[in-house]
C-alpha positions as CSV (number, residue, x, y, z in Angstrom):
1,M,26.6,-16.9,23.5
2,N,26.8,-19.1,26.5
3,D,25.5,-22.6,26.6
4,V,22.4,-21.8,28.8
5,L,21.3,-19.1,26.4
6,A,21.9,-21.3,23.4
7,E,19.9,-24.1,25.0
8,A,17.0,-21.7,25.8
9,L,16.9,-20.4,22.3
10,G,16.9,-23.9,20.9
11,L,13.9,-24.8,23.1
12,V,12.0,-21.7,22.0
13,K,12.8,-22.3,18.3
14,A,11.8,-26.0,18.7
15,A,8.4,-24.8,20.0
16,G,7.9,-22.9,16.8
17,Y,8.7,-19.4,18.0
18,V,11.1,-16.8,16.7
19,V,13.5,-15.0,18.9
20,L,14.3,-11.3,18.3
21,K,16.5,-8.9,20.0
22,E,14.6,-6.0,21.6
23,K,15.9,-3.5,19.1
24,S,14.7,-5.6,16.2
25,Y,11.3,-6.1,17.8
26,R,10.8,-2.4,18.5
27,A,11.8,-1.5,14.9
28,A,9.3,-4.1,13.6
29,Q,6.6,-2.6,15.8
30,E,7.4,0.9,14.5
31,R,7.3,-0.3,10.9
32,Q,3.9,-1.8,11.6
33,R,2.6,1.3,13.2
34,I,3.8,3.5,10.3
35,A,2.2,1.0,7.8
36,A,-1.1,1.2,9.7
37,V,-1.1,5.0,9.7
38,R,-0.3,5.1,6.0
39,Q,-3.2,2.7,5.3
40,Q,-5.6,4.8,7.4
41,C,-4.4,8.0,5.5
42,A,-4.9,6.2,2.2
43,E,-8.4,5.1,3.1
44,E,-9.3,8.6,4.3
45,H,-7.9,10.1,1.0
46,T,-10.0,7.5,-1.0
47,A,-13.1,8.4,0.9
48,S,-12.5,12.1,0.4
49,A,-11.8,11.7,-3.3
50,R,-15.0,9.7,-3.7
51,A,-17.0,12.3,-1.9
52,W,-15.5,15.1,-4.0
53,A,-16.4,13.2,-7.2
54,R,-19.9,12.5,-6.0
55,D,-20.4,16.2,-5.2
56,S,-18.8,17.3,-8.4
57,I,-21.1,15.1,-10.5
58,A,-24.2,16.3,-8.6
59,E,-23.2,19.9,-9.2
60,E,-22.6,19.2,-12.9
61,R,-26.0,17.7,-13.2
62,R,-27.6,20.6,-11.3
63,L,-25.8,23.1,-13.6
64,A,-26.8,21.1,-16.7
65,A,-30.5,21.2,-15.6
66,R,-30.3,24.9,-14.9
67,L,-28.7,25.6,-18.2
68,T,-31.4,23.7,-20.0
69,F,-34.0,25.8,-18.2
70,V,-32.2,29.0,-19.1
71,Y,-32.0,28.0,-22.7
72,G,-35.7,27.3,-22.8
73,V,-36.6,30.7,-21.3
74,A,-34.2,32.5,-23.6
75,M,-35.6,30.7,-26.7
76,K,-39.2,31.6,-25.5
77,H,-38.0,35.2,-25.5
78,G,-36.7,35.0,-29.1
79,A,-33.1,33.8,-28.7
80,T,-31.9,31.6,-31.5
81,T,-29.8,28.5,-31.1
82,E,-26.9,30.3,-32.8
83,E,-27.1,33.2,-30.3
84,L,-27.2,30.8,-27.4
85,R,-24.1,28.9,-28.6
86,G,-22.2,32.2,-28.3
87,G,-18.6,31.7,-29.6
88,I,-18.4,28.0,-28.5
89,D,-18.4,26.5,-32.1
90,G,-16.3,29.1,-33.7
């Protein structure tokens, strides 16, 4: 490294800056870009998983309410609790 370059680097460093070669700077920018994309993908995946869970719980509640209704109708038509259990308990 020649004296002029060394002096210039010394001034830049003394001012509180860091000096990088272009290759290192570009590699750091690429790592940052990849990290941002991964973060965005993770956030989208989290939102998708939450929506799926919310929809699944709503469907489960809807089915439970429907089944309660069907049990009631079946019992009014003479079905017993044992018959409605089917083979679930044994």
